[in-house]
N, C-alpha and C positions, 0 to 999 in steps of 0.2 A: 504494498499499500505507499503510494508515494503523494507528493502533492502537485504531481503535474496535471494541468489540465488536459483532459482527454477529447481529442475533437470528436464532434458529433459523429457516428456511423454514418454511412450511406443507406439509402433505403432497401431494405429486404437483410440488413445484416442486424440482427437486434444483440443489444447491450447485454452482457450476462456478468451479473456482479459476481465475483470471487466467492467461492463457499467458505466457510469457516474452518480452521482447523479442526481435523478430526479423523475417523476413521471410515472409509469409504470401500465399498465393492459392489459388485453386480447388484444395482437396484437397492442398495439401501446406504445410508449417512446416520454416522453416528457422532456427534458432538455435543458441546455444552449447550444447556439452554440460553444461557445467557450471551453465547458467542450467536446464538440466532436471533434473538429478540434485537442485540444490538444491531446486528446486521439491517433488521426490519428497519428499526428506528432510522438508524442513518440514513436509509434510501427513501425515507417519506416523512420529512421535518415540514411541518405547516408552520408556515412563519408568520407572525403578526408584525408588520411595519408600522412602526411608532415614529414617523418622519414629519419634522416640525420645520424644515428651510432646506437648503441648498443640497444637502445630503441625500435628500429624499428625492430630489431630481437625478442625481446620479443612480441610484438605487432604481428608479423606472429603466433610467437607459439598460440596467443589467438585467432588469426583466423582459428586456424587448428581445427581439430575436438574432442581433448580433452577438451578443453575451449568453442569452437563453439559460435562465437558472431552471428550466424545466429537465435539463440533462440531468439534475440532482434531485429530482424527485419534489421539486418545489413549486410547481406549476399551479398550485391552489395557493393564495395567499387567503390567509384566514383572519377576518377581523373582527372576530370573536374572541376575547380571552380564554373562553372556556372550552374553544376548540383549538387552540394552536400550543405549540410547544417550544417555539422560538420565538423571542421578543427582540427585534431589531430597534433597537431605539438609534434615530438618525435625527442630527440637529441639534439646536440650541434650546434647552430645557431651562424654562424660568422657573424662580423659585414657588411660582403660584402654581405651576405644571407639575412640581415635584410629587405631591400626593397624589394627582391624577396618575402618575406612573407609578407609583407603589400600588395604588389599588388595580390599574391592570394586570400589575405582576402578581399580585396576591388572589387574584382571581383566577390565574392561570393554574391548570391542575398539573401536578407533578407526572413523570418528570420534566422539567423546563429548563429552557436554558438561555442567556442573555448575550447578544451580538451589538456591543457598542460601537457606532460607526462615525468616524469622524472627531475631529479636534475637540467640536462643543460637546458633544454627548460625553467622551472622555475625560476632558478635563476644562471644561468651559470656553475653551478657544481662545480668541483675541478677547472675547468680554469679560473682563476683569472687573465686573460691576457688583454692585449690590443685588442683581436682580437677576443673576444667572446662577445656576446650579455649578459648582465647580466640579462637575465630573457626576454621572449618575451612580457611581459606585458610592455616593452617600447615602444613597436612599434604595437602592437594590444592588444584589451580588451580580458582578459580571463574569461572564466565562471568558470571552474572547474580547480584545480591542480592535479596530481596524483605524488607523494613523489616516492622517491627510486632512486637506482643507480644500476642498471636497476631496473624498479619496477616490480614485479611479475605479471602475467597475471592476477590472482585474484583482484589485487590493479587496473589494467586498467578496468577490467568489474566494480569494484566499483566505479569508475570514471565515466563510461558510464551510471550506473545506477544514479547517481547524475545529470548527463545531461538529463537523461530522465524525473526525477523528474520535474528538471526547465523548461522543453520543455511542460511537460503536463501541468504543474499551470502558466505558462507566459500567459498575457491576449494578446489580440491583441493591445492594445495601450501601452504597455510598453515600446517597441523601437521607440514612438513617445513622451515620457516622458520627462519633463525638465532634470531628474536626467539622463536620458539615452544620451540626447543632450549633458548634460555638461561633463559625463563621454568620450564621442568621440571628444570633444573639449580638453580635455587635453590630448587625444593622439593625437593630430593634423589629424585625419581622415578626409578626406572629403566628 
């Protein structure tokens, strides 16, 4: 598994996801349940775009046919937090917007992941003012940061590939580990 962007195959040649490690023979495959579920989750992420400014425009071009996020199993954007598992925060988040963002995050079902896209979402960007949140990691935990102002579509795709790696390798019990519970307590998320 590499981070290379694989070009979409010509019509008639289906893309086959490599099988997880295990034992296989004529007509059977034996592997760990966690690996199979990780593979399924990795290739069927439903993102919730939370875009407030120019990074949202870059995300729109990433979804368009030239870059085509559909090849990663992400052709269905979910605008309902209860039906999505990847929160993509893009753009400037004001301090008045922070409670809304936190509410959207808490409404998402586990397992859930967060991708912070652009300098504004990651650190407040050039807006070091009283009204701009200096990074969304002050209100919700972030799994992957995508730098840039605004980041290119290739950078957003790289961030999504990093999320897919995390999703594929995450065990069932990581969300219930002591480290994860401590992380959530530091964010004061119930």
